[in-house]
C-alpha positions as YAML, in Angstrom:
chain: A
units: angstrom
residues:
- id: 1
  name: MET
  ca: [-25.10, 32.51, 66.04]
- id: 2
  name: PRO
  ca: [-25.60, 31.45, 62.42]
- id: 3
  name: ARG
  ca: [-28.66, 33.19, 61.04]
- id: 4
  name: PHE
  ca: [-31.18, 31.72, 58.66]
- id: 5
  name: ALA
  ca: [-33.11, 33.81, 56.15]
- id: 6
  name: TYR
  ca: [-35.48, 31.17, 54.69]
- id: 7
  name: PRO
  ca: [-33.94, 31.19, 51.21]
- id: 8
  name: CYS
  ca: [-36.06, 30.04, 48.30]
- id: 9
  name: PRO
  ca: [-35.00, 26.41, 47.78]
- id: 10
  name: GLY
  ca: [-35.00, 27.01, 44.02]
- id: 11
  name: CYS
  ca: [-33.03, 30.23, 43.57]
- id: 12
  name: ARG
  ca: [-31.92, 31.22, 47.12]
- id: 13
  name: THR
  ca: [-33.64, 34.62, 47.04]
- id: 14
  name: THR
  ca: [-34.87, 35.84, 50.41]
- id: 15
  name: ASN
  ca: [-37.79, 37.83, 49.07]
- id: 16
  name: SER
  ca: [-40.60, 37.55, 46.51]
- id: 17
  name: LEU
  ca: [-38.31, 38.34, 43.54]
- id: 18
  name: HIS
  ca: [-37.45, 34.84, 42.34]
- id: 19
  name: ASP
  ca: [-35.09, 34.17, 39.43]
- id: 20
  name: ALA
  ca: [-36.96, 33.80, 36.15]
- id: 21
  name: ALA
  ca: [-36.00, 30.12, 35.82]
- id: 22
  name: CYS
  ca: [-36.81, 29.29, 39.44]
- id: 23
  name: ASP
  ca: [-39.22, 26.38, 39.98]
- id: 24
  name: PHE
  ca: [-40.96, 28.52, 42.59]
- id: 25
  name: GLU
  ca: [-41.28, 31.74, 40.57]
- id: 26
  name: GLY
  ca: [-44.63, 33.28, 41.43]
- id: 27
  name: THR
  ca: [-44.81, 31.50, 44.79]
- id: 28
  name: ALA
  ca: [-45.95, 33.86, 47.51]
- id: 29
  name: TRP
  ca: [-43.17, 34.56, 49.99]
- id: 30
  name: HIS
  ca: [-45.25, 33.52, 52.98]
- id: 31
  name: ALA
  ca: [-45.58, 30.04, 51.37]
- id: 32
  name: VAL
  ca: [-41.77, 29.69, 51.26]
- id: 33
  name: GLU
  ca: [-41.46, 30.73, 54.90]
- id: 34
  name: LYS
  ca: [-44.33, 28.43, 55.89]
- id: 35
  name: ALA
  ca: [-42.67, 25.41, 54.27]
- id: 36
  name: TYR
  ca: [-39.55, 25.98, 56.36]
- id: 37
  name: THR
  ca: [-41.41, 26.73, 59.58]
- id: 38
  name: ASP
  ca: [-43.56, 23.62, 59.07]
- id: 39
  name: LEU
  ca: [-40.38, 21.54, 58.92]
- id: 40
  name: LEU
  ca: [-38.48, 23.34, 61.65]
- id: 41
  name: ALA
  ca: [-41.40, 23.31, 64.08]
- id: 42
  name: VAL
  ca: [-41.20, 19.50, 64.05]
- id: 43
  name: LEU
  ca: [-37.41, 19.10, 63.81]
- id: 44
  name: VAL
  ca: [-36.67, 21.48, 66.66]
- id: 45
  name: ARG
  ca: [-38.63, 19.17, 68.99]
- id: 46
  name: GLU
  ca: [-37.49, 15.74, 67.88]
- id: 47
  name: THR
  ca: [-35.54, 13.53, 65.50]
- id: 48
  name: VAL
  ca: [-37.98, 11.93, 63.04]
- id: 49
  name: ASP
  ca: [-37.86, 9.91, 59.87]
- id: 50
  name: GLU
  ca: [-39.07, 11.56, 56.67]
- id: 51
  name: ASP
  ca: [-42.43, 9.80, 56.68]
- id: 52
  name: ALA
  ca: [-43.17, 10.96, 60.22]
- id: 53
  name: LEU
  ca: [-42.06, 14.47, 59.27]
- id: 54
  name: ARG
  ca: [-44.41, 14.49, 56.26]
- id: 55
  name: HIS
  ca: [-47.34, 13.58, 58.53]
- id: 56
  name: ALA
  ca: [-46.37, 15.94, 61.35]
- id: 57
  name: VAL
  ca: [-46.17, 19.18, 59.33]
- id: 58
  name: HIS
  ca: [-49.02, 21.64, 59.59]
- id: 59
  name: GLY
  ca: [-51.20, 21.36, 56.48]
- id: 60
  name: GLU
  ca: [-50.49, 19.44, 53.30]
- id: 61
  name: TRP
  ca: [-46.96, 18.33, 52.31]
- id: 62
  name: SER
  ca: [-45.91, 19.93, 49.01]
- id: 63
  name: GLY
  ca: [-43.09, 20.10, 46.52]
- id: 64
  name: LEU
  ca: [-41.99, 23.25, 48.32]
- id: 65
  name: HIS
  ca: [-41.65, 21.21, 51.54]
- id: 66
  name: ASN
  ca: [-39.56, 18.63, 49.65]
- id: 67
  name: ALA
  ca: [-37.30, 21.31, 48.19]
- id: 68
  name: ALA
  ca: [-36.92, 23.11, 51.54]
- id: 69
  name: LEU
  ca: [-36.00, 19.85, 53.28]
- id: 70
  name: ASP
  ca: [-33.51, 19.00, 50.51]
- id: 71
  name: LEU
  ca: [-31.87, 22.40, 50.93]
- id: 72
  name: LEU
  ca: [-31.69, 22.04, 54.73]
- id: 73
  name: VAL
  ca: [-30.02, 18.63, 54.33]
- id: 74
  name: ARG
  ca: [-27.73, 19.76, 51.48]
- id: 75
  name: GLU
  ca: [-26.53, 22.75, 53.50]
- id: 76
  name: GLY
  ca: [-25.97, 20.65, 56.59]
- id: 77
  name: ARG
  ca: [-28.61, 22.26, 58.81]
- id: 78
  name: VAL
  ca: [-30.42, 18.92, 59.03]
- id: 79
  name: ARG
  ca: [-28.57, 15.62, 59.25]
- id: 80
  name: GLU
  ca: [-29.68, 12.06, 58.78]
- id: 81
  name: ALA
  ca: [-29.10, 10.15, 62.01]
- id: 82
  name: ASP
  ca: [-29.92, 6.55, 62.98]
- id: 83
  name: ALA
  ca: [-33.28, 7.68, 64.35]
- id: 84
  name: GLY
  ca: [-34.09, 9.88, 61.36]
- id: 85
  name: LEU
  ca: [-33.67, 13.55, 60.47]
- id: 86
  name: ARG
  ca: [-32.13, 15.80, 63.12]
- id: 87
  name: LEU
  ca: [-31.81, 19.58, 63.21]
- id: 88
  name: LEU
  ca: [-28.29, 20.63, 64.17]
- id: 89
  name: THR
  ca: [-27.80, 23.01, 67.06]
- id: 90
  name: ALA
  ca: [-26.36, 26.42, 66.25]
- id: 91
  name: GLU
  ca: [-22.97, 25.32, 67.59]
- id: 92
  name: GLU
  ca: [-22.98, 22.07, 65.59]
- id: 93
  name: TYR
  ca: [-23.91, 23.95, 62.43]
- id: 94
  name: ARG
  ca: [-21.26, 26.63, 63.01]
- id: 95
  name: GLU
  ca: [-18.63, 23.90, 63.32]
- id: 96
  name: ALA
  ca: [-19.96, 22.04, 60.26]
- id: 97
  name: VAL
  ca: [-19.77, 25.07, 57.96]
- id: 98
  name: SER
  ca: [-16.33, 26.24, 59.07]
- id: 99
  name: GLU
  ca: [-14.83, 24.11, 56.27]
- id: 100
  name: PRO
  ca: [-16.63, 23.96, 52.91]
- id: 101
  name: THR
  ca: [-16.99, 20.38, 51.67]
- id: 102
  name: THR
  ca: [-18.56, 20.85, 48.23]
- id: 103
  name: GLU
  ca: [-16.84, 21.97, 45.05]
- id: 104
  name: PRO
  ca: [-15.54, 24.41, 44.06]
- id: 105
  name: MET
  ca: [-15.34, 25.83, 47.61]
- id: 106
  name: ALA
  ca: [-13.63, 22.72, 49.01]
- id: 107
  name: THR
  ca: [-10.68, 23.15, 46.62]
- id: 108
  name: ILE
  ca: [-10.33, 26.84, 47.45]
- id: 109
  name: HIS
  ca: [-10.48, 26.16, 51.18]
- id: 110
  name: ARG
  ca: [-8.15, 23.15, 51.10]
- id: 111
  name: ARG
  ca: [-5.50, 24.40, 48.66]
- id: 112
  name: GLY
  ca: [-5.65, 28.13, 49.26]
- id: 113
  name: SER
  ca: [-5.35, 30.76, 46.59]
- id: 114
  name: TYR
  ca: [-2.57, 31.85, 44.23]
- id: 115
  name: PRO
  ca: [-1.80, 35.17, 42.59]
- id: 116
  name: GLY
  ca: [-4.27, 35.59, 39.77]
- id: 117
  name: ALA
  ca: [-7.06, 33.96, 41.79]
- id: 118
  name: HIS
  ca: [-6.85, 36.00, 45.00]
- id: 119
  name: ASP
  ca: [-9.65, 38.46, 44.32]
- id: 120
  name: ASN
  ca: [-12.08, 35.74, 43.22]
- id: 121
  name: ALA
  ca: [-11.07, 33.36, 46.01]
- id: 122
  name: VAL
  ca: [-11.41, 35.89, 48.84]
- id: 123
  name: PHE
  ca: [-14.70, 37.13, 47.36]
- id: 124
  name: ALA
  ca: [-15.99, 33.53, 47.16]
- id: 125
  name: MET
  ca: [-14.96, 32.68, 50.73]
- id: 126
  name: ILE
  ca: [-16.67, 35.73, 52.19]
- id: 127
  name: ALA
  ca: [-19.80, 35.28, 50.05]
- id: 128
  name: TRP
  ca: [-19.98, 31.59, 50.94]
- id: 129
  name: TYR
  ca: [-19.74, 32.22, 54.70]
- id: 130
  name: GLU
  ca: [-22.46, 34.88, 54.36]
- id: 131
  name: MET
  ca: [-24.63, 32.46, 52.38]
- id: 132
  name: VAL
  ca: [-24.39, 29.72, 55.02]
- id: 133
  name: GLY
  ca: [-25.53, 32.22, 57.64]
- id: 134
  name: LEU
  ca: [-22.45, 33.18, 59.63]
- id: 135
  name: SER
  ca: [-22.31, 36.63, 61.20]
- id: 136
  name: TRP
  ca: [-19.80, 39.17, 59.89]
- id: 137
  name: GLU
  ca: [-17.56, 38.53, 62.91]
- id: 138
  name: GLU
  ca: [-17.59, 34.77, 62.28]
- id: 139
  name: THR
  ca: [-17.06, 35.27, 58.55]
- id: 140
  name: ARG
  ca: [-14.12, 37.61, 59.21]
- id: 141
  name: GLN
  ca: [-12.54, 35.15, 61.64]
- id: 142
  name: HIS
  ca: [-12.88, 32.17, 59.27]
- id: 143
  name: ALA
  ca: [-11.64, 34.14, 56.24]
- id: 144
  name: VAL
  ca: [-8.57, 35.46, 58.11]
- id: 145
  name: GLU
  ca: [-7.78, 31.95, 59.42]
- id: 146
  name: TRP
  ca: [-8.15, 30.55, 55.89]
- id: 147
  name: LEU
  ca: [-5.80, 33.18, 54.45]
- id: 148
  name: ARG
  ca: [-3.12, 32.22, 56.97]
- id: 149
  name: GLU
  ca: [-3.61, 28.46, 57.34]
- id: 150
  name: SER
  ca: [-3.97, 27.71, 53.61]
- id: 151
  name: GLY
  ca: [-0.74, 29.51, 52.75]
- id: 152
  name: THR
  ca: [-2.62, 32.04, 50.66]
- id: 153
  name: TRP
  ca: [-1.30, 35.07, 52.56]
- id: 154
  name: ALA
  ca: [2.28, 33.74, 52.50]
- id: 155
  name: ARG
  ca: [2.15, 33.46, 48.69]
- id: 156
  name: GLY
  ca: [1.84, 37.24, 48.50]
- id: 157
  name: GLY
  ca: [0.27, 39.35, 45.84]
- id: 158
  name: PHE
  ca: [-1.82, 41.54, 48.14]
- id: 159
  name: GLU
  ca: [-1.80, 45.32, 48.50]
- id: 160
  name: GLU
  ca: [-3.17, 45.24, 52.04]
- id: 161
  name: ALA
  ca: [-0.86, 45.16, 55.07]
- id: 162
  name: SER
  ca: [-2.56, 42.20, 56.79]
- id: 163
  name: PRO
  ca: [-5.15, 39.47, 56.24]
- id: 164
  name: GLU
  ca: [-7.49, 41.38, 58.54]
- id: 165
  name: ALA
  ca: [-7.20, 44.53, 56.40]
- id: 166
  name: LEU
  ca: [-7.87, 42.50, 53.25]
- id: 167
  name: VAL
  ca: [-11.00, 40.88, 54.68]
- id: 168
  name: ASP
  ca: [-12.25, 44.20, 56.08]
- id: 169
  name: LYS
  ca: [-11.85, 45.73, 52.61]
- id: 170
  name: LYS
  ca: [-14.17, 43.02, 51.24]
- id: 171
  name: ARG
  ca: [-16.93, 43.55, 53.82]
- id: 172
  name: HIS
  ca: [-19.16, 44.96, 51.06]
- id: 173
  name: VAL
  ca: [-19.31, 41.43, 49.58]
- id: 174
  name: TYR
  ca: [-20.80, 40.18, 52.84]
- id: 175
  name: GLU
  ca: [-23.19, 43.10, 53.26]
- id: 176
  name: ALA
  ca: [-24.50, 42.93, 49.68]
- id: 177
  name: GLY
  ca: [-25.07, 39.16, 49.85]
- id: 178
  name: TYR
  ca: [-23.38, 38.51, 46.52]
- id: 179
  name: GLY
  ca: [-23.34, 34.96, 45.18]
- id: 180
  name: TRP
  ca: [-20.16, 32.91, 45.40]
- id: 181
  name: LYS
  ca: [-20.41, 30.26, 42.67]
- id: 182
  name: GLU
  ca: [-19.08, 32.17, 39.66]
- id: 183
  name: LYS
  ca: [-16.14, 33.64, 41.59]
- id: 184
  name: ALA
  ca: [-15.40, 30.25, 43.18]
- id: 185
  name: ARG
  ca: [-15.31, 28.48, 39.80]
- id: 186
  name: ALA
  ca: [-12.97, 31.12, 38.37]
- id: 187
  name: ALA
  ca: [-10.66, 30.88, 41.39]
- id: 188
  name: LYS
  ca: [-10.63, 27.06, 41.30]
- id: 189
  name: ARG
  ca: [-9.47, 27.08, 37.64]
- id: 190
  name: VAL
  ca: [-6.44, 29.23, 38.51]
- id: 191
  name: ILE
  ca: [-5.67, 27.24, 41.69]
- id: 192
  name: GLU
  ca: [-5.76, 23.93, 39.82]
- id: 193
  name: ALA
  ca: [-3.48, 25.36, 37.11]
- id: 194
  name: HIS
  ca: [-0.92, 26.20, 39.82]
- id: 195
  name: ARG
  ca: [-1.20, 22.81, 41.50]
- id: 196
  name: GLY
  ca: [-1.25, 20.75, 38.34]
...
């Protein structure tokens, strides 16, 4: 089941050590968790419009609530439906995140990688799946499928004997919770150079 670690909606940290430029630097960690639980306590019960959600949360609505809701919508955990905002089930979310739809991850997923971008692309895929909350087993499965289905593995340039061995070798990326953006941007530049 996809896990959720209540990331700071400003810098994505999952503890009290916010990035220096984070809008929520200095915010107590329990306040970040409370903003999410205020939202989720309502959304797990019903589909509501944003006004009703604002009035239904426990306590006063804040900028932290706004940012947490924006992050939940941006990451696809909450969707806008005809009746309002709806929390996706674990299965719906797992299906939704199996294919990245925002750049630069969408290009990497859709086009696959090329020699010269492989290390960054595989790193970015694993880090992205970890960031969206998939388990290691789910991350491994999606990364191996991507290597095969995108043509990345067939293009060669790997030392490992199989896609599974390559992904297993990168498990430290998942376990350390590294960011994906910088590696994804670097990989996308090389991929686009190959595709013209």
